N, C-alpha and C positions, 0 to 999 in steps of 0.2 A: 247848545245840543247838550243835553245832558250825555254824560258819562255811563257806562253800562254798566256799571255796580247800581253806580240812581237808577235805571232802570231797573232793574231788581227789584231795588225795596220797594218798587213800586208796585212791580209782579206779585211781591211777596204781602204788600198793604191787600194786595184785590181779586190776592186765587187762591183762594181754601181749598182747592182742587186739584188733588196731582196728576191728574191726569191730564187739568186742563194748566198746569206748572209746563209739562211734559211739551206735549202741543206749545205751548208756545217755545219753549227751545230749538223746536226742530223745524217750523217758521220762521225762529230766524234763523237759523243754519244753511236749510231749502233759500232762505231769499241772498246773502249771505248771497253765497254759490251762484244766485244765477246774477247779481248786481255786478259778479266780481264777470265772470261771462260774454255780460253786456256790454263791460267795464263800468259801467254804475261804481255808487259811490255809498261802499260796502257796509258806512258801519252803520247813517242813515237806512238805509235797503237795512239789516236785522236789526238794528233795533225799532225797527217798523216792527216790523214780525212779530219781536217777542212783547209790544209794546197793545198789537190787534187787539188783542181781545180781554183787557183788564176789567171788561165792564160785564162780559160773559152772563158771570153768573148773579150779577145784577139786575139784569135786561131779561128772563129765561121768559117772563111771564108779559113785557112791551116791549117788543121783538123793536118798534119806533124807535125809541131811541136810544137801541145799538150798531156801539160806533159814533152816535153823538156825548154822550155819554162819556167815554173813553177821548173821546176832540175834547171835552170843558177839560178834563185830568189834568191833560196834553196843553192843554189849550201856551206853549210860552216856552218850555220845554225838551217841544219837537216841532221842526222843522215844519211848516205848513208844508211841503209834499209831501213829509211823511204822517201830518194830520189827513192830508184829504184824502190821501190812503186806505186808511181805516176807514173812514167815513165812506169812502165806495167800497169796498167793503161786503156793506150792509145796500147796497146802492138803491134797493128795491126799496127799503122804508129808510130809506134818507131823500133820494132824489137827487145825490149827490152822483152823479155817473162815470163809473171813471173812464177817462181819460190817456193816463199816462201811462211810461209802462212799467212805474211802482203799484202803483192801481193795479191794471192788471197783473203785472206777479202774484202780489201778493193773494188777488181774488182763487185766482190761478195753484196757486200754492197752496192758501187752503181746501182745497178740494179734494187736491192730491195727498197730504197728508193725512185726510179723511179718510178714501181711499189705499195708502201704506197701511195704516192703523186696523186698516174691519180685515186685508190679506195678511196681516198679521198672529193678530184674531186668531182668524179663522184655521192658519197653519197646524202640523203637524205640535210640529218642536216650539212657538212661540216665540224662536229664534229671529233676530232681525236682519242676519247672518244669514240665518236660509231661504229669503224671502228674493226671486233675481228680477231682473224687467222683464221677464219673455213671464214669467208668472202675470209679475201686477200689468203689463198687455193686457192679456188673458180676459182682465179681470173684470181692467177699464171696459172694455168690447164687450162681457157680458154683464148686463141692465140689471141683472138680475141680483146679479152680488153687490150687494153694498147696497141697491137702491135708494138712502140715500144719501149717499157720493153721488151731485151734483157734477155730470162727467163736463156741461155744457161750459160750467165754472171752467175744468182742469182748459177746456179745450181755449182760451185764453190767452193759453203760450202762447198758437199759430199769432199772434197779435204786437209777443214778439221775436216774431221769430226765431222760434224753438219749435222746433215740431212734436208732435202728448210724445212718442215713444222715449225717445232721445230727452222731451224735460224728467218724465216717469222719474227715465232713468237717473241723470240732477241729482233730482228731486232723494227717492233711491240712496244714493249712492253720501247725499249733504247726510242723511238721518246713518247708517252704517261707519260712518266714520263721531256722533257724536254717542254713539250705541254706551260708553260706559255712560258714558252725561247724566244717560237717562232711564240706568236700570237704580240711582240713586235717589 
């Protein structure tokens, strides 16, 4: 398995958009936190989160390739469990159904990150420190808020034995903990 530094080199090669880079860092931090809670491999889960969207900027026009292209790039660099999770993240187009906790966690975390970012952009201060779980959960329940954030994908956290409100709190805390990294 590659190191985090090697993963960052891959990210820098494939991701040009600063927001996509920040999202990768956020998903990494959250997945590591989820892995710790579930007593799973934090390093593998973190790297999977960091690398899950390396093909995003190349597959916007062809969703059939999203996840598949990343899997090809990462073959031999990331354990099969991580590669399968990346393919499962786009299961509608890859036919690779989410089965493992990592598969489901990645899907749930990515959508929760979308909701957190939307909440942040809608806030008056635009500071992650001013977002709390209560507001985030209210936005989750309000389907007119950020309608592109797929709530059913977030609810996959139930399959890894986490309730939505607690899961959103864990996600928010993980992002708040790396706030300084995301601001650079």
